The first five atom37 places (N, CA, C, CB, O) and aatype in JSON, in Angstrom:
{
  "aatype": [12, 2, 8, 3, 10, 16, 14, 18, 6, 6, 14, 16, 15, 10, 6, 18, 6, 16, 10, 3, 5, 15, 16, 10, 6, 6, 1, 10, 15, 10, 13, 9, 5, 3, 10, 10, 6, 8, 2, 13, 0, 11, 10, 16, 2, 12, 9, 18, 1, 8, 3, 10, 2, 6, 19, 11, 13, 2, 5, 0, 10, 6, 11, 14, 15, 10, 11, 10, 5, 0, 2, 0, 9, 0, 1, 10, 19, 19, 6, 1, 6, 10, 5, 11, 19, 6, 16, 1, 11, 11, 18, 15, 14, 2, 1, 2, 11, 6, 10, 14, 9],
  "atom_mask": [
    [1, 1, 1, 1, 1],
    [1, 1, 1, 1, 1],
    [1, 1, 1, 1, 1],
    [1, 1, 1, 1, 1],
    [1, 1, 1, 1, 1],
    [1, 1, 1, 1, 1],
    [1, 1, 1, 1, 1],
    [1, 1, 1, 1, 1],
    [1, 1, 1, 1, 1],
    [1, 1, 1, 1, 1],
    [1, 1, 1, 1, 1],
    [1, 1, 1, 1, 1],
    [1, 1, 1, 1, 1],
    [1, 1, 1, 1, 1],
    [1, 1, 1, 1, 1],
    [1, 1, 1, 1, 1],
    [1, 1, 1, 1, 1],
    [1, 1, 1, 1, 1],
    [1, 1, 1, 1, 1],
    [1, 1, 1, 1, 1],
    [1, 1, 1, 1, 1],
    [1, 1, 1, 1, 1],
    [1, 1, 1, 1, 1],
    [1, 1, 1, 1, 1],
    [1, 1, 1, 1, 1],
    [1, 1, 1, 1, 1],
    [1, 1, 1, 1, 1],
    [1, 1, 1, 1, 1],
    [1, 1, 1, 1, 1],
    [1, 1, 1, 1, 1],
    [1, 1, 1, 1, 1],
    [1, 1, 1, 1, 1],
    [1, 1, 1, 1, 1],
    [1, 1, 1, 1, 1],
    [1, 1, 1, 1, 1],
    [1, 1, 1, 1, 1],
    [1, 1, 1, 1, 1],
    [1, 1, 1, 1, 1],
    [1, 1, 1, 1, 1],
    [1, 1, 1, 1, 1],
    [1, 1, 1, 1, 1],
    [1, 1, 1, 1, 1],
    [1, 1, 1, 1, 1],
    [1, 1, 1, 1, 1],
    [1, 1, 1, 1, 1],
    [1, 1, 1, 1, 1],
    [1, 1, 1, 1, 1],
    [1, 1, 1, 1, 1],
    [1, 1, 1, 1, 1],
    [1, 1, 1, 1, 1],
    [1, 1, 1, 1, 1],
    [1, 1, 1, 1, 1],
    [1, 1, 1, 1, 1],
    [1, 1, 1, 1, 1],
    [1, 1, 1, 1, 1],
    [1, 1, 1, 1, 1],
    [1, 1, 1, 1, 1],
    [1, 1, 1, 1, 1],
    [1, 1, 1, 1, 1],
    [1, 1, 1, 1, 1],
    [1, 1, 1, 1, 1],
    [1, 1, 1, 1, 1],
    [1, 1, 1, 1, 1],
    [1, 1, 1, 1, 1],
    [1, 1, 1, 1, 1],
    [1, 1, 1, 1, 1],
    [1, 1, 1, 1, 1],
    [1, 1, 1, 1, 1],
    [1, 1, 1, 1, 1],
    [1, 1, 1, 1, 1],
    [1, 1, 1, 1, 1],
    [1, 1, 1, 1, 1],
    [1, 1, 1, 1, 1],
    [1, 1, 1, 1, 1],
    [1, 1, 1, 1, 1],
    [1, 1, 1, 1, 1],
    [1, 1, 1, 1, 1],
    [1, 1, 1, 1, 1],
    [1, 1, 1, 1, 1],
    [1, 1, 1, 1, 1],
    [1, 1, 1, 1, 1],
    [1, 1, 1, 1, 1],
    [1, 1, 1, 1, 1],
    [1, 1, 1, 1, 1],
    [1, 1, 1, 1, 1],
    [1, 1, 1, 1, 1],
    [1, 1, 1, 1, 1],
    [1, 1, 1, 1, 1],
    [1, 1, 1, 1, 1],
    [1, 1, 1, 1, 1],
    [1, 1, 1, 1, 1],
    [1, 1, 1, 1, 1],
    [1, 1, 1, 1, 1],
    [1, 1, 1, 1, 1],
    [1, 1, 1, 1, 1],
    [1, 1, 1, 1, 1],
    [1, 1, 1, 1, 1],
    [1, 1, 1, 1, 1],
    [1, 1, 1, 1, 1],
    [1, 1, 1, 1, 1],
    [1, 1, 1, 1, 1]
  ],
  "atom_positions": [
    [[0.84, -1.19, 0.0], [0.0, 0.0, 0.0], [0.88, 1.24, 0.0], [-0.95, 0.0, 1.22], [1.83, 1.33, 0.77]],
    [[0.56, 2.18, -0.85], [1.33, 3.41, -0.96], [0.76, 4.44, 0.01], [1.32, 3.96, -2.41], [-0.37, 4.9, -0.18]],
    [[1.51, 4.8, 1.04], [1.03, 5.74, 2.06], [1.11, 7.19, 1.6], [1.82, 5.56, 3.35], [0.63, 8.08, 2.3]],
    [[1.72, 7.44, 0.44], [1.8, 8.8, -0.07], [0.48, 9.24, -0.68], [2.92, 8.92, -1.09], [0.21, 10.44, -0.79]],
    [[-0.35, 8.29, -1.08], [-1.62, 8.61, -1.7], [-2.71, 8.67, -0.64], [-1.98, 7.59, -2.79], [-2.83, 7.78, 0.2]],
    [[-3.5, 9.72, -0.7], [-4.6, 9.83, 0.25], [-5.86, 10.18, -0.53], [-4.3, 10.9, 1.34], [-5.81, 10.99, -1.46]],
    [[-7.0, 9.59, -0.18], [-8.24, 9.91, -0.88], [-8.69, 11.33, -0.57], [-9.33, 8.92, -0.5], [-8.41, 11.86, 0.5]],
    [[-9.39, 11.94, -1.52], [-9.98, 13.27, -1.35], [-8.94, 14.33, -1.0], [-11.04, 13.23, -0.27], [-9.25, 15.31, -0.33]],
    [[-7.71, 14.12, -1.44], [-6.62, 15.06, -1.13], [-6.47, 15.26, 0.37], [-6.87, 16.41, -1.81], [-6.16, 16.35, 0.83]],
    [[-6.71, 14.18, 1.12], [-6.61, 14.24, 2.58], [-5.19, 14.62, 2.99], [-7.02, 12.9, 3.21], [-4.22, 14.06, 2.46]],
    [[-5.04, 15.54, 3.92], [-3.7, 15.93, 4.37], [-2.99, 14.78, 5.08], [-3.79, 17.15, 5.31], [-3.62, 13.95, 5.74]],
    [[-1.7, 14.74, 4.91], [-0.92, 13.78, 5.68], [-0.84, 14.3, 7.12], [0.52, 13.57, 5.06], [-1.17, 15.45, 7.38]],
    [[-0.42, 13.45, 8.03], [-0.36, 13.88, 9.43], [0.57, 15.07, 9.63], [0.09, 12.71, 10.31], [0.31, 15.91, 10.5]],
    [[1.62, 15.17, 8.85], [2.54, 16.31, 8.98], [1.93, 17.59, 8.42], [3.85, 16.01, 8.25], [2.22, 18.68, 8.91]],
    [[1.08, 17.46, 7.4], [0.47, 18.64, 6.79], [-0.54, 19.34, 7.71], [-0.21, 18.25, 5.5], [-0.73, 20.55, 7.6]],
    [[-1.17, 18.59, 8.59], [-2.17, 19.19, 9.46], [-1.61, 20.37, 10.25], [-2.73, 18.15, 10.42], [-2.33, 21.32, 10.56]],
    [[-0.34, 20.31, 10.58], [0.28, 21.37, 11.37], [0.41, 22.68, 10.59], [1.65, 20.92, 11.85], [0.46, 23.76, 11.19]],
    [[0.47, 22.59, 9.26], [0.77, 23.77, 8.46], [-0.38, 24.23, 7.56], [1.96, 23.51, 7.62], [-0.27, 25.28, 6.92]],
    [[-1.47, 23.49, 7.5], [-2.58, 23.87, 6.64], [-3.31, 25.09, 7.17], [-3.56, 22.71, 6.49], [-3.53, 25.22, 8.37]],
    [[-3.67, 25.97, 6.25], [-4.51, 27.09, 6.66], [-5.96, 26.64, 6.64], [-4.29, 28.33, 5.73], [-6.29, 25.61, 6.05]],
    [[-6.82, 27.39, 7.28], [-8.21, 27.0, 7.46], [-8.92, 26.82, 6.12], [-8.94, 28.05, 8.3], [-9.69, 25.87, 5.97]],
    [[-8.69, 27.68, 5.16], [-9.41, 27.58, 3.89], [-9.02, 26.32, 3.12], [-9.15, 28.82, 3.02], [-9.86, 25.68, 2.49]],
    [[-7.73, 25.95, 3.17], [-7.29, 24.73, 2.5], [-7.88, 23.5, 3.17], [-5.76, 24.65, 2.48], [-8.3, 22.56, 2.5]],
    [[-7.91, 23.51, 4.48], [-8.49, 22.4, 5.22], [-9.98, 22.27, 4.88], [-8.29, 22.6, 6.74], [-10.47, 21.16, 4.65]],
    [[-10.7, 23.38, 4.86], [-12.12, 23.35, 4.51], [-12.33, 22.83, 3.09], [-12.73, 24.74, 4.65], [-13.25, 22.06, 2.83]],
    [[-11.47, 23.26, 2.17], [-11.57, 22.84, 0.77], [-11.39, 21.33, 0.64], [-10.53, 23.57, -0.09], [-12.16, 20.66, -0.05]],
    [[-10.4, 20.8, 1.3], [-10.14, 19.36, 1.23], [-11.23, 18.56, 1.93], [-8.78, 19.04, 1.85], [-11.64, 17.51, 1.45]],
    [[-11.69, 19.05, 3.07], [-12.75, 18.38, 3.79], [-14.05, 18.37, 2.98], [-12.97, 19.04, 5.15], [-14.82, 17.41, 3.03]],
    [[-14.29, 19.45, 2.25], [-15.52, 19.53, 1.46], [-15.58, 18.46, 0.37], [-15.65, 20.91, 0.84], [-16.67, 18.01, 0.02]],
    [[-14.43, 18.04, -0.16], [-14.42, 16.96, -1.16], [-14.93, 15.66, -0.54], [-12.99, 16.75, -1.73], [-15.72, 14.94, -1.15]],
    [[-14.47, 15.37, 0.66], [-14.92, 14.18, 1.39], [-16.41, 14.28, 1.7], [-14.11, 14.0, 2.68], [-17.15, 13.31, 1.53]],
    [[-16.84, 15.43, 2.17], [-18.24, 15.62, 2.54], [-19.14, 15.53, 1.31], [-18.43, 16.97, 3.24], [-20.24, 14.98, 1.39]],
    [[-18.69, 16.07, 0.19], [-19.5, 15.97, -1.03], [-19.7, 14.52, -1.44], [-18.84, 16.76, -2.17], [-20.79, 14.13, -1.87]],
    [[-18.67, 13.71, -1.3], [-18.79, 12.29, -1.6], [-19.8, 11.63, -0.66], [-17.42, 11.6, -1.5], [-20.6, 10.8, -1.09]],
    [[-19.76, 11.99, 0.61], [-20.74, 11.45, 1.56], [-22.16, 11.9, 1.23], [-20.37, 11.85, 2.98], [-23.1, 11.12, 1.35]],
    [[-22.32, 13.13, 0.83], [-23.64, 13.62, 0.44], [-24.21, 12.8, -0.71], [-23.56, 15.1, 0.05], [-25.4, 12.51, -0.76]],
    [[-23.34, 12.44, -1.64], [-23.78, 11.7, -2.82], [-23.98, 10.21, -2.55], [-22.78, 11.87, -3.93], [-24.9, 9.6, -3.1]],
    [[-23.12, 9.61, -1.71], [-23.08, 8.16, -1.63], [-23.37, 7.56, -0.26], [-21.76, 7.71, -2.06], [-23.69, 6.37, -0.18]],
    [[-23.26, 8.34, 0.81], [-23.44, 7.74, 2.13], [-23.9, 8.8, 3.13], [-22.13, 7.07, 2.61], [-23.15, 9.21, 4.03]],
    [[-25.14, 9.24, 2.95], [-25.67, 10.3, 3.81], [-25.72, 9.88, 5.28], [-27.05, 10.71, 3.33], [-25.54, 10.7, 6.17]],
    [[-25.98, 8.6, 5.52], [-26.04, 8.11, 6.91], [-24.69, 8.29, 7.61], [-26.46, 6.62, 6.94], [-24.64, 8.67, 8.78]],
    [[-23.61, 8.02, 6.89], [-22.28, 8.2, 7.46], [-22.02, 9.68, 7.75], [-21.2, 7.63, 6.51], [-21.41, 10.03, 8.76]],
    [[-22.48, 10.53, 6.85], [-22.31, 11.98, 7.05], [-23.06, 12.42, 8.3], [-22.81, 12.76, 5.82], [-22.5, 13.16, 9.11]],
    [[-24.29, 12.01, 8.46], [-25.05, 12.43, 9.64], [-24.42, 11.9, 10.92], [-26.5, 11.97, 9.54], [-24.45, 12.56, 11.96]],
    [[-23.85, 10.71, 10.85], [-23.14, 10.16, 12.01], [-21.94, 11.04, 12.35], [-22.68, 8.7, 11.73], [-21.69, 11.34, 13.52]],
    [[-21.2, 11.45, 11.32], [-20.04, 12.32, 11.52], [-20.46, 13.66, 12.13], [-19.31, 12.54, 10.19], [-19.8, 14.18, 13.02]],
    [[-21.56, 14.2, 11.63], [-22.06, 15.48, 12.12], [-22.44, 15.37, 13.6], [-23.27, 15.96, 11.29], [-22.18, 16.27, 14.4]],
    [[-23.05, 14.26, 13.95], [-23.43, 14.01, 15.35], [-22.18, 13.91, 16.24], [-24.26, 12.72, 15.46], [-22.14, 14.51, 17.31]],
    [[-21.17, 13.16, 15.78], [-19.94, 12.99, 16.58], [-19.19, 14.3, 16.77], [-19.03, 11.97, 15.92], [-18.56, 14.51, 17.8]],
    [[-19.26, 15.16, 15.78], [-18.56, 16.45, 15.87], [-19.39, 17.5, 16.61], [-18.21, 16.97, 14.49], [-18.94, 18.62, 16.82]],
    [[-20.61, 17.12, 16.98], [-21.48, 17.98, 17.77], [-21.79, 19.29, 17.05], [-20.85, 18.28, 19.12], [-21.73, 20.37, 17.64]],
    [[-22.12, 19.18, 15.76], [-22.49, 20.36, 14.99], [-23.9, 20.79, 15.33], [-22.36, 20.1, 13.49], [-24.75, 19.97, 15.7]],
    [[-24.14, 22.07, 15.21], [-25.46, 22.63, 15.42], [-26.4, 22.11, 14.33], [-25.4, 24.2, 15.42], [-26.14, 22.28, 13.14]],
    [[-27.48, 21.46, 14.75], [-28.4, 20.83, 13.8], [-29.07, 21.85, 12.88], [-29.47, 20.05, 14.55], [-29.27, 21.58, 11.69]],
    [[-29.42, 23.0, 13.4], [-30.06, 24.04, 12.59], [-29.11, 24.52, 11.5], [-30.51, 25.24, 13.48], [-29.51, 24.66, 10.34]],
    [[-27.86, 24.77, 11.86], [-26.87, 25.22, 10.87], [-26.6, 24.14, 9.83], [-25.56, 25.62, 11.57], [-26.43, 24.43, 8.65]],
    [[-26.56, 22.88, 10.28], [-26.36, 21.77, 9.34], [-27.52, 21.72, 8.35], [-26.24, 20.42, 10.11], [-27.3, 21.58, 7.15]],
    [[-28.75, 21.83, 8.84], [-29.91, 21.79, 7.94], [-29.92, 22.99, 7.0], [-31.2, 21.76, 8.76], [-30.34, 22.87, 5.85]],
    [[-29.46, 24.15, 7.46], [-29.36, 25.32, 6.6], [-28.34, 25.07, 5.49], [-28.98, 26.57, 7.41], [-28.55, 25.48, 4.35]],
    [[-27.25, 24.4, 5.83], [-26.24, 24.08, 4.82], [-26.81, 23.14, 3.77], [-25.0, 23.46, 5.47], [-26.47, 23.25, 2.59]],
    [[-27.66, 22.23, 4.19], [-28.27, 21.29, 3.25], [-29.25, 21.96, 2.3], [-28.97, 20.18, 4.01], [-29.62, 21.38, 1.28]],
    [[-29.68, 23.17, 2.62], [-30.61, 23.91, 1.76], [-29.91, 24.63, 0.62], [-31.38, 24.9, 2.59], [-30.57, 25.2, -0.25]],
    [[-28.58, 24.62, 0.61], [-27.83, 25.26, -0.48], [-28.21, 24.61, -1.8], [-26.28, 25.17, -0.24], [-28.6, 23.44, -1.82]],
    [[-28.12, 25.35, -2.92], [-28.64, 24.84, -4.19], [-27.84, 23.73, -4.88], [-28.75, 25.97, -5.12], [-28.35, 23.09, -5.81]],
    [[-26.62, 23.48, -4.46], [-25.84, 22.41, -5.11], [-25.07, 21.6, -4.07], [-24.86, 23.01, -6.15], [-24.84, 22.07, -2.96]],
    [[-24.69, 20.39, -4.46], [-23.92, 19.54, -3.54], [-22.61, 20.19, -3.16], [-23.66, 18.19, -4.17], [-22.18, 20.08, -2.01]],
    [[-21.98, 20.86, -4.11], [-20.69, 21.5, -3.82], [-20.86, 22.6, -2.76], [-20.09, 22.1, -5.12], [-20.06, 22.69, -1.83]],
    [[-21.88, 23.42, -2.91], [-22.13, 24.49, -1.93], [-22.52, 23.91, -0.58], [-23.22, 25.44, -2.42], [-22.12, 24.43, 0.46]],
    [[-23.3, 22.84, -0.59], [-23.67, 22.17, 0.66], [-22.41, 21.64, 1.35], [-24.66, 21.01, 0.39], [-22.22, 21.85, 2.55]],
    [[-21.56, 20.96, 0.59], [-20.34, 20.39, 1.15], [-19.42, 21.47, 1.7], [-19.59, 19.57, 0.09], [-18.84, 21.31, 2.77]],
    [[-19.3, 22.58, 0.98], [-18.46, 23.69, 1.45], [-18.98, 24.25, 2.76], [-18.39, 24.8, 0.39], [-18.21, 24.52, 3.69]],
    [[-20.3, 24.43, 2.85], [-20.9, 24.99, 4.07], [-20.73, 24.03, 5.24], [-22.39, 25.29, 3.84], [-20.43, 24.47, 6.36]],
    [[-20.91, 22.75, 5.01], [-20.76, 21.76, 6.08], [-19.31, 21.68, 6.53], [-21.25, 20.38, 5.62], [-19.03, 21.6, 7.73]],
    [[-18.38, 21.7, 5.58], [-16.95, 21.67, 5.93], [-16.59, 22.86, 6.79], [-16.08, 21.65, 4.65], [-15.83, 22.72, 7.76]],
    [[-17.12, 24.02, 6.46], [-16.85, 25.23, 7.25], [-17.38, 25.05, 8.67], [-17.48, 26.48, 6.59], [-16.72, 25.44, 9.64]],
    [[-18.57, 24.47, 8.81], [-19.15, 24.23, 10.13], [-18.29, 23.27, 10.95], [-20.56, 23.68, 9.99], [-18.08, 23.48, 12.15]],
    [[-17.8, 22.22, 10.31], [-16.97, 21.22, 11.01], [-15.68, 21.87, 11.51], [-16.63, 20.03, 10.09], [-15.31, 21.7, 12.67]],
    [[-15.01, 22.61, 10.64], [-13.75, 23.25, 11.04], [-13.98, 24.27, 12.14], [-13.08, 23.92, 9.82], [-13.22, 24.32, 13.11]],
    [[-15.02, 25.08, 12.01], [-15.32, 26.07, 13.04], [-15.62, 25.39, 14.38], [-16.52, 26.94, 12.62], [-15.17, 25.86, 15.42]],
    [[-16.36, 24.29, 14.35], [-16.69, 23.58, 15.59], [-15.44, 23.0, 16.23], [-17.7, 22.46, 15.31], [-15.28, 23.08, 17.45]],
    [[-14.57, 22.43, 15.42], [-13.34, 21.85, 15.97], [-12.45, 22.95, 16.57], [-12.57, 21.09, 14.87], [-11.8, 22.72, 17.6]],
    [[-12.42, 24.11, 15.96], [-11.65, 25.23, 16.52], [-12.26, 25.69, 17.84], [-11.59, 26.41, 15.52], [-11.53, 26.04, 18.77]],
    [[-13.59, 25.68, 17.93], [-14.24, 26.02, 19.2], [-13.84, 25.03, 20.29], [-15.78, 26.03, 19.03], [-13.6, 25.43, 21.43]],
    [[-13.78, 23.76, 19.95], [-13.4, 22.74, 20.92], [-11.98, 22.95, 21.4], [-13.55, 21.34, 20.31], [-11.69, 22.78, 22.59]],
    [[-11.09, 23.32, 20.49], [-9.69, 23.57, 20.87], [-9.63, 24.73, 21.86], [-8.83, 23.88, 19.62], [-8.93, 24.65, 22.87]],
    [[-10.35, 25.8, 21.56], [-10.35, 26.96, 22.45], [-10.92, 26.62, 23.83], [-11.14, 28.1, 21.82], [-10.41, 27.07, 24.85]],
    [[-11.98, 25.83, 23.84], [-12.58, 25.43, 25.11], [-11.6, 24.59, 25.92], [-13.88, 24.64, 24.88], [-11.48, 24.78, 27.13]],
    [[-10.92, 23.67, 25.27], [-9.93, 22.84, 25.98], [-8.8, 23.69, 26.54], [-9.36, 21.76, 25.04], [-8.34, 23.46, 27.65]],
    [[-8.36, 24.68, 25.77], [-7.31, 25.58, 26.27], [-7.79, 26.34, 27.49], [-6.87, 26.56, 25.16], [-7.07, 26.49, 28.48]],
    [[-9.0, 26.81, 27.42], [-9.56, 27.63, 28.49], [-9.66, 26.86, 29.8], [-10.93, 28.15, 28.09], [-9.41, 27.41, 30.87]],
    [[-10.03, 25.59, 29.71], [-10.27, 24.81, 30.91], [-9.16, 23.81, 31.22], [-11.55, 24.08, 30.78], [-9.31, 22.96, 32.09]],
    [[-8.07, 23.91, 30.51], [-6.94, 23.01, 30.74], [-6.29, 23.32, 32.09], [-5.91, 23.14, 29.61], [-6.09, 24.48, 32.43]],
    [[-5.95, 22.27, 32.86], [-5.29, 22.51, 34.15], [-3.89, 23.11, 33.98], [-5.2, 21.2, 34.94], [-3.33, 23.66, 34.93]],
    [[-3.34, 23.01, 32.8], [-1.99, 23.54, 32.55], [-2.0, 24.9, 31.86], [-1.21, 22.55, 31.7], [-0.96, 25.36, 31.38]],
    [[-3.15, 25.54, 31.79], [-3.25, 26.79, 31.02], [-2.4, 27.92, 31.57], [-4.67, 27.24, 30.98], [-1.99, 28.79, 30.81]],
    [[-2.12, 27.92, 32.86], [-1.31, 28.99, 33.45], [0.17, 28.67, 33.46], [-1.78, 29.27, 34.85], [1.0, 29.51, 33.82]],
    [[0.5, 27.47, 33.09], [1.91, 27.09, 33.05], [2.49, 27.45, 31.69], [2.1, 25.58, 33.35], [1.81, 27.34, 30.66]],
    [[3.73, 27.86, 31.7], [4.38, 28.16, 30.44], [4.78, 26.86, 29.76], [5.62, 29.05, 30.65], [5.19, 25.9, 30.4]],
    [[4.63, 26.87, 28.42], [5.01, 25.69, 27.66], [6.51, 25.68, 27.47], [4.29, 25.65, 26.3], [7.13, 26.73, 27.31]],
    [[7.11, 24.51, 27.49], [8.57, 24.43, 27.25], [8.89, 24.85, 25.82], [9.1, 22.99, 27.53], [8.11, 24.61, 24.9]],
    [[10.03, 25.46, 25.66], [10.44, 25.92, 24.33], [11.32, 24.89, 23.67], [11.18, 27.25, 24.41], [11.77, 25.1, 22.55]]
  ]
}
């Protein structure tokens, strides 16, 4: 198996550290568009696990094309994950400690 190839232009583990938000959303939207077309149940499961706002998800599904729907959903996923990171930082027991350099 060739580990250099990833489906849907999925970032490698090293790339996650350097990707900007728009590139991450763009790549994620390719995966989400495929789920919209071929496996909606898996998409809804993913949305549930990521704890996305149901109203916003349904609004994204009202977009006129699969591509626009996928882009809107990808944006929601990335925004939600960033919210989770901020919440973890805020309530982390190590938040007042300086990180080693």
